[in-house]
MDTraj code that builds the backbone (N, CA, C; nanometers):
import mdtraj as md
import numpy as np

residues = "MET THR ARG GLU GLU LEU ALA ARG ARG ILE LEU GLU LEU LEU THR GLU ILE ALA PRO ASP VAL ASP ALA ALA SER VAL ILE PRO GLY ILE ASP PHE ARG ASP GLN PHE ASP PHE ASP SER MET ASP THR LEU ASN PHE ALA ILE ALA LEU ASN ARG GLU LEU GLY VAL GLU VAL PRO GLU ALA GLU TYR ALA ARG LEU ALA SER LEU ASP LYS CYS VAL GLU TYR LEU LEU PRO LYS THR".split()
xyz = np.array([
    [-1.3633, -0.8668, 0.3648],
    [-1.2240, -0.9000, 0.3452],
    [-1.1553, -0.8987, 0.4818],
    [-1.0771, -1.0012, 0.5095],
    [-1.0063, -1.0071, 0.6374],
    [-0.8798, -0.9224, 0.6319],
    [-0.8244, -0.8975, 0.7474],
    [-0.6996, -0.8222, 0.7585],
    [-0.5892, -0.8896, 0.6774],
    [-0.5810, -1.0219, 0.6871],
    [-0.4763, -1.0970, 0.6173],
    [-0.4955, -1.0918, 0.4657],
    [-0.6198, -1.1049, 0.4211],
    [-0.6484, -1.0960, 0.2775],
    [-0.6142, -0.9578, 0.2238],
    [-0.6496, -0.8556, 0.2999],
    [-0.6200, -0.7191, 0.2583],
    [-0.4694, -0.6965, 0.2529],
    [-0.3978, -0.7405, 0.3538],
    [-0.2519, -0.7239, 0.3553],
    [-0.1892, -0.7943, 0.2350],
    [-0.2362, -0.9135, 0.2044],
    [-0.1843, -0.9886, 0.0895],
    [-0.2111, -0.9127, -0.0414],
    [-0.3316, -0.8583, -0.0553],
    [-0.3657, -0.7836, -0.1770],
    [-0.2839, -0.6558, -0.1878],
    [-0.2633, -0.5874, -0.0761],
    [-0.1814, -0.4658, -0.0756],
    [-0.0398, -0.4996, -0.1215],
    [0.0155, -0.6077, -0.0718],
    [0.1509, -0.6479, -0.1128],
    [0.1563, -0.6821, -0.2616],
    [0.0529, -0.7453, -0.3125],
    [0.0479, -0.7758, -0.4558],
    [0.0492, -0.6465, -0.5378],
    [-0.0309, -0.5502, -0.4963],
    [-0.0348, -0.4222, -0.5670],
    [0.0977, -0.3486, -0.5537],
    [0.1559, -0.3551, -0.4370],
    [0.2845, -0.2891, -0.4133],
    [0.3911, -0.3439, -0.5072],
    [0.3954, -0.4751, -0.5234],
    [0.4972, -0.5340, -0.6104],
    [0.4674, -0.5097, -0.7584],
    [0.3429, -0.4808, -0.7921],
    [0.3124, -0.4393, -0.9298],
    [0.3674, -0.2998, -0.9561],
    [0.3546, -0.2127, -0.8573],
    [0.4022, -0.0747, -0.8708],
    [0.5544, -0.0686, -0.8630],
    [0.6109, -0.1456, -0.7737],
    [0.7557, -0.1477, -0.7520],
    [0.8047, -0.2924, -0.7655],
    [0.8260, -0.3387, -0.8886],
    [0.8584, -0.4799, -0.9109],
    [0.9884, -0.5271, -0.8461],
    [1.0747, -0.4353, -0.8077],
    [1.1996, -0.4749, -0.7417],
    [1.1792, -0.5071, -0.5934],
    [1.0597, -0.4838, -0.5410],
    [1.0288, -0.5109, -0.4011],
    [0.9963, -0.6587, -0.3836],
    [1.0586, -0.7200, -0.2848],
    [1.0288, -0.8581, -0.2485],
    [0.9227, -0.8538, -0.1385],
    [0.8018, -0.8973, -0.1709],
    [0.6896, -0.8901, -0.0766],
    [0.7218, -0.9604, 0.0547],
    [0.7970, -1.0671, 0.0489],
    [0.8303, -1.1434, 0.1696],
    [0.9227, -1.0662, 0.2633],
    [0.9931, -0.9678, 0.2112],
    [1.0871, -0.8935, 0.2948],
    [1.0292, -0.7630, 0.3492],
    [0.9057, -0.7299, 0.3130],
    [0.8441, -0.6056, 0.3610],
    [0.8160, -0.6175, 0.5107],
    [0.8649, -0.5183, 0.5850],
    [0.8420, -0.5124, 0.7296],
    [0.7169, -0.4266, 0.7505],
    [0.6094, -0.4856, 0.8051],
    [0.4792, -0.4176, 0.8096],
    [0.4773, -0.2811, 0.8772],
    [0.5563, -0.2598, 0.9823],
    [0.5492, -0.1348, 1.0563],
    [0.6455, -0.0270, 1.0105],
    [0.7270, -0.0552, 0.9107],
    [0.8265, 0.0413, 0.8620],
    [0.7769, 0.1022, 0.7314],
    [0.7896, 0.2349, 0.7201],
    [0.7460, 0.3034, 0.5983],
    [0.8164, 0.2466, 0.4761],
    [0.7431, 0.2385, 0.3667],
    [0.7981, 0.1853, 0.2424],
    [0.9223, 0.2620, 0.1994],
    [0.9188, 0.3942, 0.2098],
    [1.0331, 0.4747, 0.1638],
    [1.1591, 0.4470, 0.2452],
    [1.1424, 0.3973, 0.3684],
    [1.2572, 0.3633, 0.4523],
    [1.3085, 0.2220, 0.4247],
    [1.2298, 0.1419, 0.3535],
    [1.2692, 0.0042, 0.3240],
    [1.3258, -0.0122, 0.1835],
    [1.2750, 0.0672, 0.0906],
    [1.3194, 0.0567, -0.0479],
    [1.2908, 0.1877, -0.1187],
    [1.3328, 0.1977, -0.2419],
    [1.3185, 0.3204, -0.3200],
    [1.1733, 0.3389, -0.3620],
    [1.0952, 0.4065, -0.2789],
    [0.9530, 0.4303, -0.3030],
    [0.9310, 0.5799, -0.2937],
    [0.9133, 0.6445, -0.4092],
    [0.9030, 0.7900, -0.4114],
    [0.7583, 0.8368, -0.4265],
    [0.7405, 0.9669, -0.4430],
    [0.6059, 1.0237, -0.4495],
    [0.5286, 0.9740, -0.5719],
    [0.5963, 0.9496, -0.6812],
    [0.5280, 0.8963, -0.7995],
    [0.4812, 0.7538, -0.7743],
    [0.5624, 0.6747, -0.7045],
    [0.5206, 0.5400, -0.6672],
    [0.3976, 0.5459, -0.5767],
    [0.3962, 0.6405, -0.4847],
    [0.2823, 0.6554, -0.3937],
    [0.1557, 0.6888, -0.4715],
    [0.1666, 0.7795, -0.5679],
    [0.0520, 0.8145, -0.6519],
    [0.0024, 0.6918, -0.7275],
    [0.0919, 0.6193, -0.7898],
    [0.0539, 0.4991, -0.8650],
    [-0.0068, 0.3927, -0.7732],
    [0.0444, 0.3836, -0.6529],
    [-0.0073, 0.2895, -0.5536],
    [-0.1507, 0.3270, -0.5156],
    [-0.1753, 0.4550, -0.4920],
    [-0.3101, 0.5019, -0.4572],
    [-0.4078, 0.4755, -0.5722],
    [-0.3626, 0.4954, -0.6943],
    [-0.4469, 0.4687, -0.8115],
    [-0.4788, 0.3196, -0.8203],
    [-0.3778, 0.2354, -0.7964],
    [-0.3986, 0.0902, -0.8001],
    [-0.4954, 0.0459, -0.6909],
    [-0.4840, 0.1039, -0.5729],
    [-0.5759, 0.0703, -0.4641],
    [-0.7186, 0.1077, -0.5019],
    [-0.7341, 0.2231, -0.5627],
    [-0.8670, 0.2662, -0.6060],
    [-0.9219, 0.1712, -0.7113],
    [-0.8403, 0.1344, -0.8078],
    [-0.8828, 0.0456, -0.9161],
    [-0.9217, -0.0924, -0.8631],
    [-0.8404, -0.1474, -0.7740],
    [-0.8611, -0.2844, -0.7274],
    [-0.9598, -0.2968, -0.6114],
    [-0.9595, -0.1980, -0.5221],
    [-1.0416, -0.2077, -0.4016],
    [-1.1611, -0.1121, -0.4022],
    [-1.1617, -0.0193, -0.4966],
    [-1.2707, 0.0771, -0.5024],
    [-1.2633, 0.1831, -0.3940],
    [-1.1455, 0.2030, -0.3375],
    [-1.1271, 0.3017, -0.2315],
    [-1.0486, 0.4188, -0.2876],
    [-1.1103, 0.5355, -0.2861],
    [-1.0407, 0.6551, -0.3321],
    [-0.9659, 0.7161, -0.2137],
    [-0.8372, 0.7374, -0.2336],
    [-0.7531, 0.7943, -0.1288],
    [-0.7173, 0.9369, -0.1700],
    [-0.7679, 1.0364, -0.0976],
    [-0.7324, 1.1746, -0.1295],
    [-0.5828, 1.1980, -0.1081],
    [-0.5260, 1.2845, -0.1886],
    [-0.3821, 1.3124, -0.1792],
    [-0.3409, 1.3529, -0.0376],
    [-0.4261, 1.4230, 0.0319],
    [-0.3951, 1.4665, 0.1686],
    [-0.3787, 1.3490, 0.2647],
    [-0.4262, 1.2307, 0.2260],
    [-0.4181, 1.1134, 0.3129],
    [-0.3168, 1.0099, 0.2645],
    [-0.2336, 1.0452, 0.1672],
    [-0.1333, 0.9518, 0.1170],
    [-0.0392, 0.9042, 0.2267],
    [-0.0151, 0.9851, 0.3274],
    [0.0729, 0.9445, 0.4378],
    [0.0175, 0.8224, 0.5105],
    [-0.1122, 0.8008, 0.4999],
    [-0.1744, 0.6852, 0.5652],
    [-0.1502, 0.5566, 0.4886],
    [-0.0804, 0.5674, 0.3739],
    [-0.0439, 0.4514, 0.2929],
    [0.1060, 0.4226, 0.3015],
    [0.1728, 0.4827, 0.3976],
    [0.3188, 0.4800, 0.4023],
    [0.3793, 0.3451, 0.4366],
    [0.3057, 0.2589, 0.5042],
    [0.3571, 0.1260, 0.5403],
    [0.2445, 0.0245, 0.5253],
    [0.2799, -0.1011, 0.5307],
    [0.1779, -0.2052, 0.5199],
    [0.0777, -0.1945, 0.6345],
    [0.1257, -0.1778, 0.7567],
    [0.0355, -0.1649, 0.8711],
    [-0.0579, -0.0450, 0.8561],
    [-0.0018, 0.0683, 0.8136],
    [-0.0835, 0.1887, 0.7974],
    [-0.1884, 0.1687, 0.6884],
    [-0.1496, 0.1048, 0.5795],
    [-0.2442, 0.0773, 0.4706],
    [-0.3604, -0.0076, 0.5200],
    [-0.3283, -0.1149, 0.5901],
    [-0.4330, -0.2053, 0.6382],
    [-0.5267, -0.1307, 0.7321],
    [-0.4724, -0.0549, 0.8263],
    [-0.5559, 0.0189, 0.9211],
    [-0.6460, 0.1200, 0.8501],
    [-0.5932, 0.1844, 0.7481],
    [-0.6703, 0.2853, 0.6745],
    [-0.7763, 0.2210, 0.5860],
    [-0.7384, 0.1144, 0.5166],
    [-0.8264, 0.0565, 0.4155],
    [-0.9276, -0.0445, 0.4695],
    [-0.8959, -0.1134, 0.5763],
    [-0.9833, -0.2196, 0.6252],
    [-1.1275, -0.1730, 0.6491],
    [-1.1497, -0.0607, 0.7161],
    [-1.2883, -0.0172, 0.7358],
    [-1.3577, 0.0286, 0.6063],
    [-1.2798, 0.0529, 0.5020],
    [-1.3354, 0.1054, 0.3760],
    [-1.3645, -0.0050, 0.2750],
    [-1.3210, -0.1279, 0.3050],
    [-1.3418, -0.2374, 0.2083],
    [-1.4527, -0.3306, 0.2528],
])
top = md.Topology()
chain = top.add_chain()
for i, resn in enumerate(residues, 1):
    res = top.add_residue(resn, chain, resSeq=i)
    for name in ("N", "CA", "C"):
        top.add_atom(name, md.element.get_by_symbol(name[0]), res)
traj = md.Trajectory(xyz[None], top)
């Protein structure tokens, strides 16, 4: 999977978890919680969705590595 494909899939999953998020307006380097209402429950659901769709289990201690689109891609790319 390329970086671009992964980023696109992450955005698709993000908008499933938080349907009020406009994928086109997500700024890759800014944490999700700083861009829109994304709380700890959203983060948990996001991690579960990533595991379901990509087969990558994210331990709770590493949820901070899912805080932004850039961080997600950097964390997940070597695992996919």
